[in-house]
Backbone as XML, in Angstrom:
<?xml version="1.0"?>
<chain id="A" units="angstrom">
  <residue number="1" name="UNK">
    <atom name="N" x="122.253" y="100.517" z="95.877"/>
    <atom name="CA" x="122.080" y="99.872" z="94.487"/>
    <atom name="C" x="123.172" y="98.795" z="94.006"/>
  </residue>
  <residue number="2" name="UNK">
    <atom name="N" x="123.016" y="97.853" z="93.735"/>
    <atom name="CA" x="123.744" y="96.557" z="93.540"/>
    <atom name="C" x="124.929" y="96.817" z="92.348"/>
  </residue>
  <residue number="3" name="UNK">
    <atom name="N" x="126.083" y="96.658" z="93.153"/>
    <atom name="CA" x="126.790" y="96.686" z="91.292"/>
    <atom name="C" x="126.307" y="95.444" z="90.540"/>
  </residue>
  <residue number="4" name="UNK">
    <atom name="N" x="126.070" y="96.180" z="89.006"/>
    <atom name="CA" x="126.397" y="95.053" z="88.373"/>
    <atom name="C" x="127.255" y="94.422" z="87.269"/>
  </residue>
  <residue number="5" name="UNK">
    <atom name="N" x="127.815" y="92.882" z="86.942"/>
    <atom name="CA" x="128.629" y="92.453" z="87.181"/>
    <atom name="C" x="129.234" y="92.838" z="85.494"/>
  </residue>
  <residue number="6" name="UNK">
    <atom name="N" x="130.120" y="92.922" z="84.883"/>
    <atom name="CA" x="130.754" y="93.064" z="83.699"/>
    <atom name="C" x="130.880" y="91.863" z="82.786"/>
  </residue>
  <residue number="7" name="UNK">
    <atom name="N" x="130.127" y="92.310" z="81.732"/>
    <atom name="CA" x="129.948" y="91.357" z="80.815"/>
    <atom name="C" x="131.252" y="90.680" z="80.687"/>
  </residue>
  <residue number="8" name="UNK">
    <atom name="N" x="131.544" y="89.172" z="80.247"/>
    <atom name="CA" x="133.157" y="88.821" z="79.996"/>
    <atom name="C" x="133.336" y="89.295" z="78.428"/>
  </residue>
  <residue number="9" name="UNK">
    <atom name="N" x="134.584" y="89.169" z="78.072"/>
    <atom name="CA" x="134.985" y="89.393" z="77.115"/>
    <atom name="C" x="136.450" y="88.458" z="76.905"/>
  </residue>
  <residue number="10" name="UNK">
    <atom name="N" x="136.723" y="88.350" z="75.667"/>
    <atom name="CA" x="137.863" y="86.884" z="75.512"/>
    <atom name="C" x="139.154" y="88.019" z="75.510"/>
  </residue>
  <residue number="11" name="UNK">
    <atom name="N" x="140.037" y="87.396" z="76.462"/>
    <atom name="CA" x="141.644" y="87.733" z="76.603"/>
    <atom name="C" x="142.268" y="87.070" z="75.687"/>
  </residue>
  <residue number="12" name="UNK">
    <atom name="N" x="143.483" y="87.215" z="75.186"/>
    <atom name="CA" x="144.609" y="86.480" z="74.378"/>
    <atom name="C" x="145.268" y="85.956" z="75.949"/>
  </residue>
  <residue number="13" name="UNK">
    <atom name="N" x="145.581" y="84.486" z="76.134"/>
    <atom name="CA" x="146.012" y="83.620" z="77.400"/>
    <atom name="C" x="147.142" y="83.208" z="76.514"/>
  </residue>
  <residue number="14" name="UNK">
    <atom name="N" x="148.257" y="83.318" z="77.376"/>
    <atom name="CA" x="149.206" y="82.463" z="77.500"/>
    <atom name="C" x="149.858" y="81.992" z="79.156"/>
  </residue>
  <residue number="15" name="UNK">
    <atom name="N" x="149.785" y="80.934" z="79.272"/>
    <atom name="CA" x="150.297" y="80.210" z="80.289"/>
    <atom name="C" x="151.435" y="79.321" z="80.869"/>
  </residue>
  <residue number="16" name="UNK">
    <atom name="N" x="152.760" y="80.038" z="81.185"/>
    <atom name="CA" x="153.737" y="78.890" z="81.605"/>
    <atom name="C" x="153.528" y="78.608" z="82.876"/>
  </residue>
  <residue number="17" name="UNK">
    <atom name="N" x="153.406" y="77.137" z="83.132"/>
    <atom name="CA" x="153.484" y="76.568" z="84.398"/>
    <atom name="C" x="154.594" y="75.520" z="85.041"/>
  </residue>
  <residue number="18" name="UNK">
    <atom name="N" x="154.886" y="75.437" z="85.880"/>
    <atom name="CA" x="155.937" y="74.617" z="86.579"/>
    <atom name="C" x="155.247" y="74.473" z="87.811"/>
  </residue>
  <residue number="19" name="UNK">
    <atom name="N" x="155.177" y="73.234" z="88.910"/>
    <atom name="CA" x="154.891" y="73.057" z="90.154"/>
    <atom name="C" x="155.564" y="74.274" z="90.772"/>
  </residue>
  <residue number="20" name="UNK">
    <atom name="N" x="154.475" y="75.130" z="91.656"/>
    <atom name="CA" x="154.974" y="75.796" z="92.319"/>
    <atom name="C" x="155.057" y="77.693" z="91.825"/>
  </residue>
  <residue number="21" name="UNK">
    <atom name="N" x="155.008" y="77.640" z="90.573"/>
    <atom name="CA" x="155.030" y="78.710" z="90.025"/>
    <atom name="C" x="154.087" y="79.279" z="88.667"/>
  </residue>
  <residue number="22" name="UNK">
    <atom name="N" x="153.603" y="79.698" z="88.183"/>
    <atom name="CA" x="153.144" y="80.078" z="86.911"/>
    <atom name="C" x="153.332" y="81.522" z="86.394"/>
  </residue>
  <residue number="23" name="UNK">
    <atom name="N" x="153.565" y="81.609" z="85.121"/>
    <atom name="CA" x="153.266" y="83.110" z="84.724"/>
    <atom name="C" x="152.269" y="82.869" z="83.605"/>
  </residue>
  <residue number="24" name="UNK">
    <atom name="N" x="151.286" y="83.979" z="83.829"/>
    <atom name="CA" x="150.059" y="84.273" z="82.785"/>
    <atom name="C" x="149.466" y="85.618" z="82.342"/>
  </residue>
  <residue number="25" name="UNK">
    <atom name="N" x="149.623" y="85.699" z="81.218"/>
    <atom name="CA" x="149.732" y="86.667" z="80.678"/>
    <atom name="C" x="148.143" y="87.140" z="80.133"/>
  </residue>
  <residue number="26" name="UNK">
    <atom name="N" x="147.809" y="88.283" z="80.009"/>
    <atom name="CA" x="146.329" y="88.624" z="79.301"/>
    <atom name="C" x="146.471" y="89.258" z="78.097"/>
  </residue>
  <residue number="27" name="UNK">
    <atom name="N" x="146.117" y="89.217" z="77.092"/>
    <atom name="CA" x="146.770" y="90.195" z="75.920"/>
    <atom name="C" x="148.049" y="90.554" z="75.837"/>
  </residue>
  <residue number="28" name="UNK">
    <atom name="N" x="149.001" y="89.439" z="76.174"/>
    <atom name="CA" x="150.117" y="89.728" z="76.346"/>
    <atom name="C" x="151.084" y="90.729" z="77.625"/>
  </residue>
  <residue number="29" name="UNK">
    <atom name="N" x="150.130" y="90.956" z="78.450"/>
    <atom name="CA" x="150.979" y="91.606" z="79.755"/>
    <atom name="C" x="150.732" y="90.531" z="80.846"/>
  </residue>
  <residue number="30" name="UNK">
    <atom name="N" x="151.572" y="90.491" z="81.270"/>
    <atom name="CA" x="151.982" y="89.377" z="82.359"/>
    <atom name="C" x="151.392" y="89.817" z="83.939"/>
  </residue>
  <residue number="31" name="UNK">
    <atom name="N" x="150.660" y="88.776" z="84.365"/>
    <atom name="CA" x="149.795" y="89.332" z="86.115"/>
    <atom name="C" x="151.038" y="89.915" z="86.749"/>
  </residue>
  <residue number="32" name="UNK">
    <atom name="N" x="150.893" y="90.583" z="87.673"/>
    <atom name="CA" x="151.713" y="90.911" z="88.812"/>
    <atom name="C" x="152.142" y="89.189" z="89.790"/>
  </residue>
  <residue number="33" name="UNK">
    <atom name="N" x="153.496" y="88.772" z="89.756"/>
    <atom name="CA" x="153.866" y="87.827" z="90.541"/>
    <atom name="C" x="153.079" y="87.631" z="91.876"/>
  </residue>
  <residue number="34" name="UNK">
    <atom name="N" x="152.948" y="86.619" z="92.292"/>
    <atom name="CA" x="151.849" y="86.553" z="93.723"/>
    <atom name="C" x="150.676" y="87.080" z="93.452"/>
  </residue>
  <residue number="35" name="UNK">
    <atom name="N" x="150.020" y="87.525" z="92.569"/>
    <atom name="CA" x="148.694" y="88.149" z="92.454"/>
    <atom name="C" x="147.881" y="86.641" z="92.779"/>
  </residue>
  <residue number="36" name="UNK">
    <atom name="N" x="148.246" y="85.929" z="91.812"/>
    <atom name="CA" x="147.298" y="84.814" z="91.422"/>
    <atom name="C" x="147.915" y="83.745" z="92.200"/>
  </residue>
  <residue number="37" name="UNK">
    <atom name="N" x="146.763" y="83.076" z="93.043"/>
    <atom name="CA" x="147.723" y="81.992" z="93.859"/>
    <atom name="C" x="147.142" y="80.522" z="92.606"/>
  </residue>
  <residue number="38" name="UNK">
    <atom name="N" x="146.838" y="80.352" z="91.467"/>
    <atom name="CA" x="146.482" y="79.270" z="90.846"/>
    <atom name="C" x="145.517" y="79.729" z="89.698"/>
  </residue>
  <residue number="39" name="UNK">
    <atom name="N" x="144.758" y="78.458" z="89.141"/>
    <atom name="CA" x="143.823" y="78.745" z="87.885"/>
    <atom name="C" x="143.285" y="77.692" z="87.968"/>
  </residue>
  <residue number="40" name="UNK">
    <atom name="N" x="142.212" y="77.610" z="86.705"/>
    <atom name="CA" x="141.698" y="76.539" z="86.353"/>
    <atom name="C" x="141.370" y="76.934" z="84.522"/>
  </residue>
  <residue number="41" name="UNK">
    <atom name="N" x="141.653" y="75.777" z="83.754"/>
    <atom name="CA" x="141.498" y="76.321" z="82.576"/>
    <atom name="C" x="140.366" y="75.286" z="81.987"/>
  </residue>
  <residue number="42" name="UNK">
    <atom name="N" x="139.194" y="75.638" z="81.524"/>
    <atom name="CA" x="138.074" y="74.706" z="81.547"/>
    <atom name="C" x="137.255" y="74.908" z="80.087"/>
  </residue>
  <residue number="43" name="UNK">
    <atom name="N" x="137.343" y="73.972" z="78.720"/>
    <atom name="CA" x="137.166" y="74.144" z="77.920"/>
    <atom name="C" x="136.240" y="73.124" z="77.247"/>
  </residue>
  <residue number="44" name="UNK">
    <atom name="N" x="135.483" y="73.218" z="76.948"/>
    <atom name="CA" x="134.191" y="72.344" z="75.858"/>
    <atom name="C" x="134.368" y="72.189" z="74.797"/>
  </residue>
  <residue number="45" name="UNK">
    <atom name="N" x="135.011" y="71.708" z="73.608"/>
    <atom name="CA" x="134.979" y="71.489" z="72.812"/>
    <atom name="C" x="134.211" y="71.608" z="71.485"/>
  </residue>
  <residue number="46" name="UNK">
    <atom name="N" x="133.081" y="71.548" z="72.159"/>
    <atom name="CA" x="131.681" y="71.467" z="71.191"/>
    <atom name="C" x="130.972" y="73.258" z="71.537"/>
  </residue>
  <residue number="47" name="UNK">
    <atom name="N" x="131.629" y="73.871" z="72.912"/>
    <atom name="CA" x="131.230" y="75.066" z="73.155"/>
    <atom name="C" x="132.219" y="76.523" z="72.215"/>
  </residue>
  <residue number="48" name="UNK">
    <atom name="N" x="132.082" y="77.455" z="72.810"/>
    <atom name="CA" x="132.712" y="78.675" z="72.234"/>
    <atom name="C" x="134.560" y="78.574" z="72.572"/>
  </residue>
  <residue number="49" name="UNK">
    <atom name="N" x="134.963" y="79.766" z="73.294"/>
    <atom name="CA" x="135.994" y="79.938" z="73.954"/>
    <atom name="C" x="136.425" y="78.793" z="75.257"/>
  </residue>
  <residue number="50" name="UNK">
    <atom name="N" x="137.578" y="78.791" z="75.641"/>
    <atom name="CA" x="137.881" y="78.041" z="77.084"/>
    <atom name="C" x="137.672" y="79.190" z="78.462"/>
  </residue>
  <residue number="51" name="UNK">
    <atom name="N" x="137.266" y="78.944" z="79.025"/>
    <atom name="CA" x="137.135" y="79.761" z="80.514"/>
    <atom name="C" x="138.064" y="79.525" z="81.214"/>
  </residue>
  <residue number="52" name="UNK">
    <atom name="N" x="138.393" y="80.192" z="81.899"/>
    <atom name="CA" x="139.821" y="80.571" z="82.779"/>
    <atom name="C" x="139.703" y="81.228" z="83.560"/>
  </residue>
  <residue number="53" name="UNK">
    <atom name="N" x="139.826" y="80.854" z="85.078"/>
    <atom name="CA" x="139.210" y="80.965" z="86.360"/>
    <atom name="C" x="140.207" y="81.188" z="87.087"/>
  </residue>
  <residue number="54" name="UNK">
    <atom name="N" x="141.004" y="82.215" z="87.761"/>
    <atom name="CA" x="142.035" y="82.115" z="88.174"/>
    <atom name="C" x="141.862" y="82.516" z="89.765"/>
  </residue>
  <residue number="55" name="UNK">
    <atom name="N" x="142.473" y="81.355" z="90.606"/>
    <atom name="CA" x="141.986" y="81.187" z="91.880"/>
    <atom name="C" x="142.572" y="80.438" z="93.012"/>
  </residue>
  <residue number="56" name="UNK">
    <atom name="N" x="143.208" y="79.093" z="92.483"/>
    <atom name="CA" x="144.069" y="78.125" z="93.650"/>
    <atom name="C" x="145.189" y="77.574" z="92.659"/>
  </residue>
  <residue number="57" name="UNK">
    <atom name="N" x="146.188" y="77.399" z="93.392"/>
    <atom name="CA" x="147.328" y="76.933" z="92.941"/>
    <atom name="C" x="147.104" y="75.673" z="92.185"/>
  </residue>
  <residue number="58" name="UNK">
    <atom name="N" x="147.926" y="75.836" z="91.249"/>
    <atom name="CA" x="147.850" y="74.245" z="90.237"/>
    <atom name="C" x="148.937" y="73.302" z="90.192"/>
  </residue>
  <residue number="59" name="UNK">
    <atom name="N" x="149.107" y="72.213" z="90.974"/>
    <atom name="CA" x="150.323" y="71.657" z="91.205"/>
    <atom name="C" x="151.276" y="70.847" z="90.243"/>
  </residue>
  <residue number="60" name="UNK">
    <atom name="N" x="150.766" y="70.848" z="89.004"/>
    <atom name="CA" x="151.768" y="70.474" z="87.632"/>
    <atom name="C" x="151.560" y="71.486" z="86.272"/>
  </residue>
  <residue number="61" name="UNK">
    <atom name="N" x="153.161" y="70.865" z="85.893"/>
    <atom name="CA" x="153.349" y="72.062" z="84.867"/>
    <atom name="C" x="152.125" y="72.392" z="83.585"/>
  </residue>
  <residue number="62" name="UNK">
    <atom name="N" x="152.393" y="73.307" z="83.149"/>
    <atom name="CA" x="150.762" y="73.404" z="82.424"/>
    <atom name="C" x="151.643" y="74.788" z="81.024"/>
  </residue>
  <residue number="63" name="UNK">
    <atom name="N" x="151.074" y="74.530" z="79.528"/>
    <atom name="CA" x="151.277" y="74.985" z="79.080"/>
    <atom name="C" x="149.860" y="75.431" z="77.958"/>
  </residue>
  <residue number="64" name="UNK">
    <atom name="N" x="149.794" y="76.540" z="77.805"/>
    <atom name="CA" x="148.087" y="76.687" z="77.104"/>
    <atom name="C" x="148.340" y="78.679" z="76.609"/>
  </residue>
  <residue number="65" name="UNK">
    <atom name="N" x="147.928" y="78.318" z="75.007"/>
    <atom name="CA" x="147.925" y="79.671" z="74.688"/>
    <atom name="C" x="147.065" y="79.736" z="73.987"/>
  </residue>
  <residue number="66" name="UNK">
    <atom name="N" x="146.050" y="80.830" z="73.541"/>
    <atom name="CA" x="145.243" y="81.039" z="72.955"/>
    <atom name="C" x="144.031" y="81.700" z="73.428"/>
  </residue>
  <residue number="67" name="UNK">
    <atom name="N" x="143.159" y="82.189" z="72.846"/>
    <atom name="CA" x="142.077" y="82.524" z="73.481"/>
    <atom name="C" x="141.094" y="82.106" z="74.351"/>
  </residue>
  <residue number="68" name="UNK">
    <atom name="N" x="140.691" y="82.986" z="75.321"/>
    <atom name="CA" x="139.763" y="81.732" z="76.664"/>
    <atom name="C" x="138.746" y="83.587" z="76.992"/>
  </residue>
  <residue number="69" name="UNK">
    <atom name="N" x="137.644" y="83.269" z="78.276"/>
    <atom name="CA" x="137.089" y="83.818" z="78.482"/>
    <atom name="C" x="137.968" y="83.878" z="80.093"/>
  </residue>
  <residue number="70" name="UNK">
    <atom name="N" x="137.942" y="84.665" z="80.523"/>
    <atom name="CA" x="138.614" y="84.708" z="82.083"/>
    <atom name="C" x="137.812" y="85.711" z="82.810"/>
  </residue>
  <residue number="71" name="UNK">
    <atom name="N" x="137.705" y="84.729" z="84.275"/>
    <atom name="CA" x="136.577" y="85.109" z="85.361"/>
    <atom name="C" x="137.591" y="84.894" z="86.799"/>
  </residue>
  <residue number="72" name="UNK">
    <atom name="N" x="137.483" y="85.872" z="87.387"/>
    <atom name="CA" x="137.978" y="86.091" z="88.637"/>
    <atom name="C" x="137.186" y="85.427" z="89.873"/>
  </residue>
  <residue number="73" name="UNK">
    <atom name="N" x="137.660" y="84.498" z="90.732"/>
    <atom name="CA" x="136.282" y="83.450" z="91.416"/>
    <atom name="C" x="136.411" y="84.315" z="92.248"/>
  </residue>
  <residue number="74" name="UNK">
    <atom name="N" x="135.126" y="84.316" z="92.943"/>
    <atom name="CA" x="134.913" y="84.764" z="93.965"/>
    <atom name="C" x="134.380" y="83.870" z="95.618"/>
  </residue>
  <residue number="75" name="UNK">
    <atom name="N" x="134.728" y="84.042" z="96.719"/>
    <atom name="CA" x="134.454" y="82.877" z="97.569"/>
    <atom name="C" x="132.978" y="83.326" z="97.982"/>
  </residue>
  <residue number="76" name="UNK">
    <atom name="N" x="132.206" y="82.078" z="97.648"/>
    <atom name="CA" x="130.888" y="82.210" z="98.025"/>
    <atom name="C" x="130.318" y="81.619" z="99.421"/>
  </residue>
  <residue number="77" name="UNK">
    <atom name="N" x="129.740" y="82.224" z="100.382"/>
    <atom name="CA" x="128.818" y="81.752" z="101.539"/>
    <atom name="C" x="127.686" y="80.389" z="100.908"/>
  </residue>
  <residue number="78" name="UNK">
    <atom name="N" x="128.196" y="79.175" z="100.897"/>
    <atom name="CA" x="126.994" y="78.340" z="100.160"/>
    <atom name="C" x="125.780" y="78.523" z="101.388"/>
  </residue>
  <residue number="79" name="UNK">
    <atom name="N" x="125.832" y="78.989" z="102.205"/>
    <atom name="CA" x="125.016" y="78.668" z="103.249"/>
    <atom name="C" x="123.708" y="80.081" z="102.820"/>
  </residue>
  <residue number="80" name="UNK">
    <atom name="N" x="124.254" y="81.224" z="101.983"/>
    <atom name="CA" x="122.921" y="82.325" z="101.772"/>
    <atom name="C" x="122.367" y="81.543" z="100.549"/>
  </residue>
  <residue number="81" name="UNK">
    <atom name="N" x="123.395" y="80.653" z="99.628"/>
    <atom name="CA" x="122.642" y="80.258" z="98.539"/>
    <atom name="C" x="121.650" y="79.111" z="98.723"/>
  </residue>
  <residue number="82" name="UNK">
    <atom name="N" x="121.727" y="78.393" z="99.913"/>
    <atom name="CA" x="121.125" y="77.406" z="100.443"/>
    <atom name="C" x="119.779" y="77.836" z="101.093"/>
  </residue>
  <residue number="83" name="UNK">
    <atom name="N" x="120.121" y="78.418" z="101.719"/>
    <atom name="CA" x="118.948" y="79.304" z="102.475"/>
    <atom name="C" x="117.950" y="79.758" z="101.556"/>
  </residue>
  <residue number="84" name="UNK">
    <atom name="N" x="118.736" y="80.661" z="100.237"/>
    <atom name="CA" x="117.378" y="81.493" z="99.634"/>
    <atom name="C" x="116.620" y="80.261" z="98.690"/>
  </residue>
  <residue number="85" name="UNK">
    <atom name="N" x="117.350" y="79.294" z="98.408"/>
    <atom name="CA" x="116.729" y="77.989" z="97.999"/>
    <atom name="C" x="115.324" y="77.354" z="98.477"/>
  </residue>
  <residue number="86" name="UNK">
    <atom name="N" x="116.166" y="77.071" z="99.704"/>
    <atom name="CA" x="114.949" y="76.484" z="100.716"/>
    <atom name="C" x="113.945" y="77.553" z="101.041"/>
  </residue>
  <residue number="87" name="UNK">
    <atom name="N" x="114.142" y="78.667" z="100.935"/>
    <atom name="CA" x="113.086" y="79.694" z="101.301"/>
    <atom name="C" x="112.071" y="79.797" z="100.498"/>
  </residue>
  <residue number="88" name="UNK">
    <atom name="N" x="112.458" y="79.008" z="98.967"/>
    <atom name="CA" x="111.448" y="79.494" z="97.943"/>
    <atom name="C" x="110.623" y="78.013" z="97.927"/>
  </residue>
  <residue number="89" name="UNK">
    <atom name="N" x="110.752" y="77.291" z="98.811"/>
    <atom name="CA" x="110.196" y="76.073" z="98.417"/>
    <atom name="C" x="109.009" y="76.459" z="99.216"/>
  </residue>
  <residue number="90" name="UNK">
    <atom name="N" x="107.681" y="75.582" z="98.621"/>
    <atom name="CA" x="106.123" y="75.096" z="99.155"/>
    <atom name="C" x="106.334" y="74.594" z="99.600"/>
  </residue>
  <residue number="91" name="UNK">
    <atom name="N" x="105.752" y="74.157" z="101.193"/>
    <atom name="CA" x="106.032" y="72.947" z="102.012"/>
    <atom name="C" x="105.125" y="72.026" z="101.385"/>
  </residue>
  <residue number="92" name="UNK">
    <atom name="N" x="103.785" y="72.433" z="100.879"/>
    <atom name="CA" x="102.719" y="71.402" z="100.848"/>
    <atom name="C" x="102.972" y="70.843" z="99.262"/>
  </residue>
  <residue number="93" name="UNK">
    <atom name="N" x="103.901" y="71.518" z="98.247"/>
    <atom name="CA" x="104.230" y="71.077" z="96.731"/>
    <atom name="C" x="105.518" y="70.138" z="97.215"/>
  </residue>
  <residue number="94" name="UNK">
    <atom name="N" x="106.319" y="70.105" z="98.023"/>
    <atom name="CA" x="107.468" y="69.460" z="98.325"/>
    <atom name="C" x="106.738" y="67.930" z="99.294"/>
  </residue>
  <residue number="95" name="UNK">
    <atom name="N" x="105.634" y="68.177" z="99.872"/>
    <atom name="CA" x="105.136" y="66.979" z="100.616"/>
    <atom name="C" x="105.074" y="66.320" z="99.209"/>
  </residue>
  <residue number="96" name="UNK">
    <atom name="N" x="103.924" y="66.810" z="98.638"/>
    <atom name="CA" x="103.141" y="66.131" z="97.352"/>
    <atom name="C" x="104.297" y="65.780" z="96.488"/>
  </residue>
  <residue number="97" name="UNK">
    <atom name="N" x="105.297" y="66.230" z="96.193"/>
    <atom name="CA" x="106.288" y="65.779" z="94.833"/>
    <atom name="C" x="107.238" y="64.576" z="95.699"/>
  </residue>
  <residue number="98" name="UNK">
    <atom name="N" x="107.303" y="64.704" z="97.200"/>
    <atom name="CA" x="108.141" y="63.182" z="97.923"/>
    <atom name="C" x="107.012" y="62.559" z="97.683"/>
  </residue>
  <residue number="99" name="UNK">
    <atom name="N" x="106.029" y="62.169" z="98.313"/>
    <atom name="CA" x="105.141" y="61.024" z="98.124"/>
    <atom name="C" x="104.649" y="60.823" z="96.686"/>
  </residue>
  <residue number="100" name="UNK">
    <atom name="N" x="104.618" y="61.202" z="95.720"/>
    <atom name="CA" x="104.441" y="60.970" z="94.608"/>
    <atom name="C" x="105.863" y="60.582" z="93.939"/>
  </residue>
  <residue number="101" name="UNK">
    <atom name="N" x="107.303" y="60.474" z="94.689"/>
    <atom name="CA" x="108.251" y="59.867" z="93.837"/>
    <atom name="C" x="108.051" y="58.341" z="93.984"/>
  </residue>
  <residue number="102" name="UNK">
    <atom name="N" x="108.656" y="57.399" z="92.389"/>
    <atom name="CA" x="108.262" y="56.372" z="92.444"/>
    <atom name="C" x="109.489" y="55.648" z="93.697"/>
  </residue>
  <residue number="103" name="UNK">
    <atom name="N" x="110.337" y="55.963" z="93.840"/>
    <atom name="CA" x="111.416" y="55.509" z="94.522"/>
    <atom name="C" x="111.409" y="55.628" z="96.095"/>
  </residue>
  <residue number="104" name="UNK">
    <atom name="N" x="110.021" y="56.101" z="96.506"/>
    <atom name="CA" x="109.747" y="55.948" z="98.067"/>
    <atom name="C" x="109.816" y="55.097" z="98.526"/>
  </residue>
  <residue number="105" name="UNK">
    <atom name="N" x="110.333" y="54.786" z="99.606"/>
    <atom name="CA" x="110.815" y="53.937" z="100.645"/>
    <atom name="C" x="109.893" y="53.930" z="101.645"/>
  </residue>
  <residue number="106" name="UNK">
    <atom name="N" x="108.991" y="52.573" z="101.965"/>
    <atom name="CA" x="107.931" y="52.353" z="103.215"/>
    <atom name="C" x="108.660" y="52.884" z="104.567"/>
  </residue>
  <residue number="107" name="UNK">
    <atom name="N" x="110.019" y="52.540" z="104.613"/>
    <atom name="CA" x="110.251" y="52.642" z="105.839"/>
    <atom name="C" x="110.223" y="53.811" z="106.738"/>
  </residue>
  <residue number="108" name="UNK">
    <atom name="N" x="110.667" y="53.667" z="107.906"/>
    <atom name="CA" x="110.778" y="54.838" z="108.934"/>
    <atom name="C" x="111.073" y="56.026" z="108.112"/>
  </residue>
  <residue number="109" name="UNK">
    <atom name="N" x="112.307" y="56.244" z="107.889"/>
    <atom name="CA" x="112.587" y="57.586" z="107.062"/>
    <atom name="C" x="112.329" y="57.691" z="105.762"/>
  </residue>
  <residue number="110" name="UNK">
    <atom name="N" x="111.634" y="56.529" z="105.398"/>
    <atom name="CA" x="111.129" y="57.011" z="103.635"/>
    <atom name="C" x="110.857" y="58.416" z="103.281"/>
  </residue>
  <residue number="111" name="UNK">
    <atom name="N" x="110.203" y="59.280" z="103.803"/>
    <atom name="CA" x="109.212" y="60.212" z="103.582"/>
    <atom name="C" x="110.349" y="61.629" z="103.559"/>
  </residue>
  <residue number="112" name="UNK">
    <atom name="N" x="111.072" y="61.432" z="104.553"/>
    <atom name="CA" x="111.798" y="62.443" z="104.731"/>
    <atom name="C" x="112.951" y="61.606" z="103.732"/>
  </residue>
  <residue number="113" name="UNK">
    <atom name="N" x="113.470" y="60.985" z="103.198"/>
    <atom name="CA" x="114.439" y="60.589" z="102.259"/>
    <atom name="C" x="114.097" y="61.468" z="100.828"/>
  </residue>
  <residue number="114" name="UNK">
    <atom name="N" x="112.877" y="60.773" z="100.625"/>
    <atom name="CA" x="112.228" y="61.242" z="99.556"/>
    <atom name="C" x="112.053" y="62.811" z="99.351"/>
  </residue>
  <residue number="115" name="UNK">
    <atom name="N" x="111.662" y="63.247" z="100.292"/>
    <atom name="CA" x="112.069" y="64.937" z="100.652"/>
    <atom name="C" x="113.564" y="65.587" z="99.849"/>
  </residue>
  <residue number="116" name="UNK">
    <atom name="N" x="114.435" y="64.673" z="100.458"/>
    <atom name="CA" x="115.661" y="65.240" z="100.872"/>
    <atom name="C" x="116.226" y="64.755" z="98.687"/>
  </residue>
  <residue number="117" name="UNK">
    <atom name="N" x="115.524" y="63.349" z="98.608"/>
    <atom name="CA" x="116.052" y="63.779" z="97.033"/>
    <atom name="C" x="115.362" y="64.670" z="96.109"/>
  </residue>
  <residue number="118" name="UNK">
    <atom name="N" x="114.038" y="65.124" z="96.801"/>
    <atom name="CA" x="113.120" y="66.121" z="95.547"/>
    <atom name="C" x="113.868" y="67.382" z="95.574"/>
  </residue>
  <residue number="119" name="UNK">
    <atom name="N" x="114.038" y="67.866" z="96.816"/>
    <atom name="CA" x="115.320" y="69.121" z="97.005"/>
    <atom name="C" x="116.469" y="69.005" z="96.204"/>
  </residue>
  <residue number="120" name="UNK">
    <atom name="N" x="117.342" y="67.940" z="96.094"/>
    <atom name="CA" x="118.128" y="67.665" z="95.368"/>
    <atom name="C" x="117.933" y="67.682" z="93.818"/>
  </residue>
  <residue number="121" name="UNK">
    <atom name="N" x="116.601" y="67.202" z="93.514"/>
    <atom name="CA" x="116.408" y="67.152" z="92.161"/>
    <atom name="C" x="116.195" y="68.844" z="91.682"/>
  </residue>
  <residue number="122" name="UNK">
    <atom name="N" x="115.099" y="69.062" z="92.499"/>
    <atom name="CA" x="114.867" y="70.635" z="92.299"/>
    <atom name="C" x="116.210" y="71.387" z="92.287"/>
  </residue>
  <residue number="123" name="UNK">
    <atom name="N" x="116.964" y="71.318" z="93.237"/>
    <atom name="CA" x="118.494" y="72.243" z="93.083"/>
    <atom name="C" x="118.809" y="71.922" z="91.694"/>
  </residue>
  <residue number="124" name="UNK">
    <atom name="N" x="119.086" y="70.640" z="90.992"/>
    <atom name="CA" x="119.806" y="70.037" z="89.831"/>
    <atom name="C" x="118.779" y="71.079" z="88.900"/>
  </residue>
  <residue number="125" name="UNK">
    <atom name="N" x="117.596" y="71.210" z="89.152"/>
    <atom name="CA" x="116.920" y="71.858" z="87.764"/>
    <atom name="C" x="115.922" y="71.049" z="87.186"/>
  </residue>
  <residue number="126" name="UNK">
    <atom name="N" x="115.653" y="69.534" z="88.122"/>
    <atom name="CA" x="115.035" y="68.287" z="87.460"/>
    <atom name="C" x="113.753" y="68.806" z="88.059"/>
  </residue>
  <residue number="127" name="UNK">
    <atom name="N" x="112.730" y="68.200" z="87.733"/>
    <atom name="CA" x="111.139" y="67.886" z="87.939"/>
    <atom name="C" x="110.818" y="67.157" z="88.959"/>
  </residue>
</chain>
């Protein structure tokens, strides 16, 4: 059975950081020293709460205090994701889509280039 992810919840976040050191508090409790090697704080001002991702060292001093959605980063093997994506591609559909592209180059590698562009478009969710 696959473990179900825990839905995100908002934490009170306070970050005091200088080069080489950061003290991060979640709901007022400091994370143990050395447990987090770094973090990324991201916020779309038109979105809801900021997101705090704990994983990599931050080289510059930062001060943040407020609510944020917190996620712990998990290293992914991109090969598995790519393999899953490519295994779902219909070869005939890819050929048709590549040959129908407006930017199809008639040169020696034009069809291969069009197929790669089409795969990239599909990976980004574009038709």
